C-alpha positions as CSV (number, residue, x, y, z in Angstrom):
1,X,-18.1,3.3,-29.3
2,X,-18.0,7.1,-27.9
3,X,-15.0,8.8,-29.7
4,X,-13.7,5.8,-31.9
5,X,-13.5,7.9,-34.9
6,X,-11.0,10.2,-33.0
7,X,-8.8,7.1,-32.0
8,X,-5.0,8.2,-32.0
9,X,-2.5,6.5,-34.3
10,X,-1.0,3.5,-33.2
11,X,2.8,4.9,-32.9
12,X,1.4,7.2,-30.1
13,X,1.7,6.9,-26.5
14,X,-0.4,4.6,-24.6
15,X,-2.2,4.5,-21.2
16,X,-3.0,1.5,-18.9
17,X,-5.4,2.3,-16.0
18,X,-5.6,-0.3,-13.2
19,X,-8.3,-0.5,-11.0
20,X,-8.2,-3.0,-8.2
21,X,-11.8,-3.7,-6.7
22,X,-13.3,-6.0,-4.0
23,X,-17.3,-5.7,-3.9
24,X,-17.6,-2.4,-6.3
25,X,-20.0,-3.8,-8.7
26,X,-22.3,-0.4,-8.0
27,X,-19.3,1.9,-8.4
28,X,-17.8,0.3,-11.4
29,X,-21.2,0.4,-13.3
30,X,-20.7,4.5,-12.9
31,X,-16.6,4.6,-13.0
32,X,-16.2,2.8,-16.2
33,X,-18.1,4.9,-18.8
34,X,-16.6,8.2,-17.0
35,X,-13.0,6.5,-17.3
36,X,-13.7,5.6,-21.0
37,X,-15.0,9.1,-22.0
38,X,-11.8,10.6,-20.4
39,X,-9.3,8.2,-22.0
40,X,-10.9,8.9,-25.4
41,X,-10.4,12.5,-24.7
42,X,-6.6,12.1,-24.4
43,X,-6.4,10.9,-27.9
44,X,-3.9,8.2,-27.0
45,X,-4.1,4.5,-27.3
46,X,-5.7,3.0,-23.7
47,X,-6.8,0.2,-21.6
48,X,-8.7,-0.5,-18.5
49,X,-7.7,-3.2,-16.3
50,X,-10.4,-4.3,-13.7
51,X,-8.8,-6.9,-10.9
52,X,-11.5,-8.5,-9.4
53,X,-9.9,-9.5,-5.8
54,X,-12.3,-12.4,-4.9
55,X,-15.6,-10.2,-4.7
56,X,-18.7,-11.6,-3.5
57,X,-20.9,-9.7,-5.6
58,X,-21.3,-8.7,-9.3
59,X,-18.0,-7.1,-9.7
60,X,-16.6,-9.6,-11.9
61,X,-19.6,-10.0,-14.2
62,X,-20.0,-6.1,-14.5
63,X,-16.2,-5.9,-15.7
64,X,-16.6,-8.7,-18.0
65,X,-19.6,-7.3,-19.7
66,X,-17.4,-4.3,-20.4
67,X,-14.7,-6.7,-21.9
68,X,-17.0,-7.3,-24.9
69,X,-15.5,-3.7,-25.9
70,X,-12.0,-3.1,-27.0
71,X,-9.7,-1.8,-24.5
72,X,-11.2,-3.4,-21.4
73,X,-9.6,-6.3,-19.3
74,X,-10.5,-8.2,-16.4
75,X,-8.3,-10.4,-14.2
76,X,-10.1,-12.4,-11.5
77,X,-8.2,-13.6,-8.7
78,X,-9.2,-17.0,-7.2
79,X,-10.0,-15.6,-3.8
80,X,-9.2,-12.2,-1.8
81,X,-5.6,-11.8,-1.8
82,X,-5.7,-8.3,-0.3
83,X,-5.4,-5.0,-2.4
84,X,-1.7,-5.0,-2.5
85,X,-1.5,-8.5,-4.5
86,X,-4.5,-7.1,-6.5
87,X,-2.5,-4.0,-7.4
88,X,0.7,-6.1,-8.3
89,X,-1.7,-8.4,-10.7
90,X,-3.0,-5.3,-12.3
91,X,0.6,-3.7,-12.8
92,X,2.0,-7.2,-14.1
93,X,-0.6,-6.9,-16.8
94,X,-0.4,-3.4,-17.8
95,X,0.9,-2.6,-21.3
96,X,1.1,0.7,-21.4
97,X,3.9,3.8,-21.6
98,X,2.0,5.3,-18.4
99,X,0.2,3.3,-15.9
100,X,-2.6,5.0,-13.9
101,X,-3.8,3.3,-10.5
102,X,-7.1,4.4,-9.2
103,X,-9.9,2.9,-6.9
104,X,-12.9,1.8,-8.0
105,X,-14.9,3.5,-5.5
106,X,-15.0,6.8,-7.6
107,X,-13.0,8.7,-4.9
108,X,-10.3,8.9,-7.3
109,X,-11.7,11.3,-10.0
110,X,-10.9,10.4,-13.6
111,X,-11.3,14.3,-14.3
112,X,-7.5,14.3,-12.7
113,X,-6.1,11.9,-15.4
114,X,-5.5,15.0,-17.8
115,X,-3.4,16.9,-15.1
116,X,-1.6,13.9,-14.5
117,X,-0.6,13.3,-18.1
118,X,0.5,16.8,-18.7
119,X,3.1,16.5,-15.7
120,X,4.3,13.2,-17.3
121,X,4.7,14.7,-20.8
122,X,6.6,17.4,-18.9
123,X,9.1,14.9,-17.6
124,X,7.6,13.5,-14.4
125,X,8.0,9.6,-14.2
126,X,5.7,9.6,-11.0
127,X,2.8,11.8,-10.3
128,X,1.1,11.1,-7.2
129,X,-2.0,12.5,-5.6
130,X,-2.0,14.0,-2.3
131,X,-4.8,14.5,0.0
132,X,-5.0,18.2,0.6
133,X,-6.9,17.7,4.1
134,X,-8.2,14.8,6.5
135,X,-11.2,16.5,7.8
136,X,-13.5,13.6,7.1
137,X,-11.7,11.3,9.2
138,X,-11.7,10.9,13.0
139,X,-9.3,12.5,15.4
140,X,-7.6,9.5,16.3
141,X,-7.1,8.2,12.7
142,X,-5.6,11.4,12.1
143,X,-3.2,11.3,15.1
144,X,-2.4,7.5,13.9
145,X,-1.7,8.4,10.5
146,X,0.7,11.2,11.7
147,X,2.6,8.9,14.0
148,X,2.6,6.1,11.4
149,X,4.4,8.4,9.0
150,X,6.9,9.9,11.4
151,X,7.8,6.0,12.4
152,X,8.0,5.0,8.9
153,X,10.1,7.8,7.5
154,X,12.8,7.7,10.9
155,X,15.1,6.2,8.2
156,X,17.3,8.8,5.9
157,X,17.3,6.5,2.7
158,X,14.0,7.4,1.5
159,X,10.6,9.3,2.4
160,X,7.3,8.1,1.8
161,X,5.2,11.1,1.2
162,X,2.5,12.0,3.9
163,X,-1.0,11.6,2.9
164,X,-0.1,10.1,-0.8
165,X,-2.0,7.0,-1.7
166,X,-2.5,4.5,-4.5
167,X,-3.9,7.2,-7.1
168,X,-1.0,8.1,-9.1
169,X,0.5,7.8,-12.7
170,X,3.6,6.0,-13.4
171,X,6.0,5.8,-16.3
172,X,6.8,2.3,-17.8
173,X,10.3,2.1,-16.4
174,X,9.0,2.9,-12.9
175,X,6.1,-0.1,-13.3
176,X,9.2,-2.2,-14.5
177,X,11.3,-1.6,-11.7
178,X,8.2,-2.3,-9.4
179,X,7.6,-5.7,-11.0
180,X,11.3,-6.4,-10.6
181,X,11.1,-6.7,-6.8
182,X,10.8,-10.3,-5.5
183,X,9.4,-9.6,-2.0
184,X,5.9,-11.2,-1.1
185,X,4.9,-8.8,1.8
186,X,4.4,-5.8,-0.5
187,X,3.6,-2.7,1.2
188,X,2.9,-0.6,-2.1
189,X,3.3,2.8,-0.7
190,X,6.8,2.1,0.7
191,X,7.7,0.5,-2.7
192,X,6.7,3.4,-4.9
193,X,9.0,5.5,-2.8
194,X,11.7,3.0,-2.7
195,X,12.3,2.9,-6.5
196,X,12.8,6.5,-6.5
197,X,12.6,8.4,-9.9
198,X,11.2,12.1,-10.7
199,X,8.2,12.2,-8.7
200,X,5.5,15.4,-8.7
201,X,3.1,15.8,-6.2
202,X,-0.7,16.8,-7.2
203,X,-2.7,17.9,-4.4
204,X,-6.6,16.7,-4.4
205,X,-9.6,16.4,-2.4
206,X,-11.2,12.9,-2.7
207,X,-14.7,12.8,-3.8
208,X,-17.2,11.0,-1.4
209,X,-17.5,7.3,-2.0
210,X,-20.3,6.7,-4.3
211,X,-21.8,3.4,-3.2
212,X,-21.2,0.9,-0.4
213,X,-18.8,1.2,2.6
214,X,-14.9,0.9,2.7
215,X,-13.8,-2.7,4.1
216,X,-10.7,-0.9,5.6
217,X,-11.6,-1.2,9.2
218,X,-9.3,-0.4,12.1
219,X,-7.9,-3.9,12.3
220,X,-7.3,-3.9,8.7
221,X,-5.4,-0.3,9.0
222,X,-3.3,-1.7,11.9
223,X,-2.2,-4.8,10.0
224,X,-1.3,-2.7,7.0
225,X,0.8,-0.2,9.2
226,X,2.5,-3.0,10.8
227,X,3.1,-4.6,7.3
228,X,4.7,-1.2,6.5
229,X,7.0,-0.7,9.3
230,X,8.5,-4.2,9.6
231,X,8.8,-4.2,5.5
232,X,10.9,-0.7,5.6
233,X,12.2,-0.3,9.0
234,X,14.3,-2.1,11.5
235,X,14.3,0.5,14.2
236,X,11.9,-1.8,16.4
237,X,14.7,-4.5,16.4
238,X,17.2,-1.7,17.6
239,X,14.6,-0.4,20.2
240,X,14.6,-3.8,21.6
241,X,18.5,-4.0,21.8
242,X,18.6,-0.7,23.2
243,X,15.7,-1.1,25.9
244,X,17.3,-4.5,27.1
245,X,20.7,-2.8,27.5
246,X,18.9,0.1,29.7
247,X,17.4,-2.5,31.8
248,X,20.4,-4.5,32.5
249,X,22.3,-1.4,33.5
250,X,19.3,-0.3,35.6
251,X,19.3,-4.0,37.3
252,X,23.2,-4.2,37.8
253,X,23.3,-0.7,39.5
254,X,20.3,-1.4,42.0
255,X,22.0,-4.7,42.8
256,X,25.1,-2.9,43.5
257,X,23.1,-0.6,45.7
258,X,21.6,-3.5,47.7
259,X,24.9,-5.1,48.0
260,X,26.8,-2.0,49.0
261,X,23.7,-0.9,51.7
262,X,23.8,-4.4,53.5
263,X,27.6,-4.5,53.6
264,X,27.9,-0.9,54.9
265,X,24.9,-0.2,57.2
266,X,23.8,-3.9,57.7
267,X,20.3,-3.4,56.2
268,X,18.4,-6.7,55.6
269,X,17.5,-7.6,52.0
270,X,13.8,-7.2,52.0
271,X,10.7,-5.9,49.4
272,X,8.9,-9.2,48.3
273,X,6.4,-7.0,46.7
274,X,9.3,-5.1,44.9
275,X,10.5,-8.1,43.6
276,X,7.2,-9.7,42.4
277,X,6.3,-6.7,40.6
278,X,9.9,-6.3,38.9
279,X,9.5,-9.6,37.8
280,X,6.1,-9.4,36.2
281,X,7.1,-6.2,34.6
282,X,10.3,-7.6,33.1
283,X,8.2,-10.5,31.9
284,X,5.7,-8.6,30.3
285,X,8.3,-6.4,28.6
286,X,10.2,-9.6,27.3
287,X,6.9,-11.0,25.6
288,X,6.7,-7.8,23.9
289,X,10.1,-7.8,22.8
290,X,9.7,-11.3,21.6
291,X,6.5,-10.4,19.6
292,X,8.2,-7.9,17.8
293,X,10.9,-10.1,16.8
294,X,8.2,-12.8,15.9
295,X,6.7,-10.2,13.5
296,X,10.2,-10.0,11.4
297,X,10.5,-13.8,11.7
298,X,7.1,-14.2,10.3
299,X,8.0,-12.1,7.5
300,X,10.9,-14.3,6.8
301,X,8.7,-17.4,7.1
302,X,6.3,-15.9,4.3
303,X,9.1,-14.9,1.9
304,X,11.1,-18.5,2.1
305,X,8.0,-20.5,1.3
306,X,8.1,-19.0,-1.8
307,X,4.2,-18.8,-2.7
308,X,3.0,-16.8,-5.6
309,X,1.2,-13.5,-4.5
310,X,-1.8,-14.1,-6.0
311,X,-3.5,-16.6,-8.0
312,X,-5.5,-15.6,-11.3
313,X,-9.0,-17.5,-11.6
314,X,-9.6,-16.3,-15.1
315,X,-9.0,-13.2,-17.4
316,X,-10.9,-11.9,-20.4
317,X,-10.9,-9.1,-22.6
318,X,-8.1,-7.4,-25.0
319,X,-6.1,-4.5,-24.2
320,X,-2.9,-3.1,-25.4
321,X,-1.6,-6.5,-25.9
322,X,-3.7,-6.6,-29.2
323,X,-1.2,-4.2,-30.6
324,X,1.9,-6.6,-30.1
325,X,2.9,-8.2,-33.3
């Protein structure tokens, strides 16, 4: 095994790398050897945990083949539960003093791990990678991203860093804090910011995706954005109340105007078209507001059912847990 003769002493710090995957078999064949070489060069104890999120290709088979070597683990979920659930499964299994999360498509380069570890050893408890530019994205997606972060950070309690993804290093105490959160509707970017700790940003430029295409289409991105907004903000509910109050004041004012106009000048009350259009407008607004309230009720419904966030079909390999007595 490359670098086995330079393996660190068991008392030194350890690293866990968590890789959530969905149909990334071709990319894993390239990523795992690169990541292995980088981890051996750190001279620390390490483990690589691949979480197969119900893939329909050979992702599980590729990961399980590597599990014949020490330090590799594969956790296969019973179906596709989504990236947030797969991340949670990987973090729950990680045993390292530092946990690094990276995607399996090679856009998160393993070569940045040394820089992350240097910041961690200098005292940082979270080191998160931030995209330097978004020139590879459409104009519409860039505008949507800016609007999303502006709305998400409308609260002053904490700030979710703009353009920061899941590529990050976390100290063991940060991972333990994340695992102590009981919610099932998990928006990981928000949870990273909510738990706090000393965080350091590390600018980077994502590498081109090695193989395949991303499964995050516009519909899934919109769904993720709604999950984030409803999980960490309540301003949509306050907006419903404020707009409702505004419309009520306008309606009462207009009603008073019509009555006074009739009493003072004798004008007949008319405007059938105005009444119909106004009625349709207010009904439409009411349905939109009911939908906003419904989004929050749906989150409550998901929480009270108490179902597990994910189900593990099988697990193989031995990581850092082999060092436990």
